[in-house]
N, C-alpha and C positions, 0 to 999 in steps of 0.2 A: 607745159613742161615737157621737154623732149628727152627721151632716153637715148643717150649716146654712149657708145663704148669705144674705148681706145684700144687699138691693136698695136702691139710692139713686135716687130720682126727681128728675129735673131738668126744669125748664120750658125752653121754647125760649129764653126770655130768659136763663136761667142759662147755657145752652150758648153763646148768642151772647156773653154777658159774658166767658166764659172763653176762647172761641176767637178772638174778634175781635182782641185784642192780639197773640196768637200769630201769627195769619195776617198781620196788618199787618207784623209784624217780618220774617216770612219773605219777604213780597212786597218789602219795602224792600231786604232783602239781595240778592234775585235781581235787582231793578231795578239796584242798584248794580253788581252783577257784570256784567250785560248792558251797562250804559252804559260800563264800563271795557273790556269785551271788544270792543264794537262802537261806538266813539265816533262814527263817521261816520253811523250809521243810527239811533241812539237818542238822544233828547234830551228834557229836561224844560224847560218854560218857567216863569218865576217866578210866573205866575198859577195854576199847578197845585198843589193841596193836597199832592201827593206831593213836590213840589219843596221845600216848607217842611219836611217831615219829613226829607228827605234832607239839607237844609242843617243842621238841628238835629243829626242824627247826625254829620255831618262836624265840626261845632263841638265836640260832646262828645268825638269821637275825638281832636281836636287837644289837648284838655286831659286826656286819659286818663280820661274820665268815662263810659266804656261798660262795662257789666257783661255778661260772657259767661257763658252757662249751659252746663253739660255736657249731653251727650246724655240721660243719665238724668234730669236735672232738667227738661228740656224735654218728653221723651216718657214719663217715668216707667217706663222700661225700660232695662236695661243694653244696651250695644251688642251683646254676645254673644247676646242674646235675639232679635235680628233674624233673620228667615228669608231 
């Protein structure tokens, strides 16, 4: 029996294409949490790109058009695998 490992090569562009949507979603969620937790100290103005994203998320939430992913789907590891 031979141990072999497969290596996958990704370009910087590939990594960016994969990570950018995930990071944007995490940032949006944290910004929403902060804005709800500290409404007097955190605000967005309509001319900010993030404002548009947050508005879109709020509208989709209102019509139940938001897809939630499990921990395993997002991180490709079961919660029990966390150290």
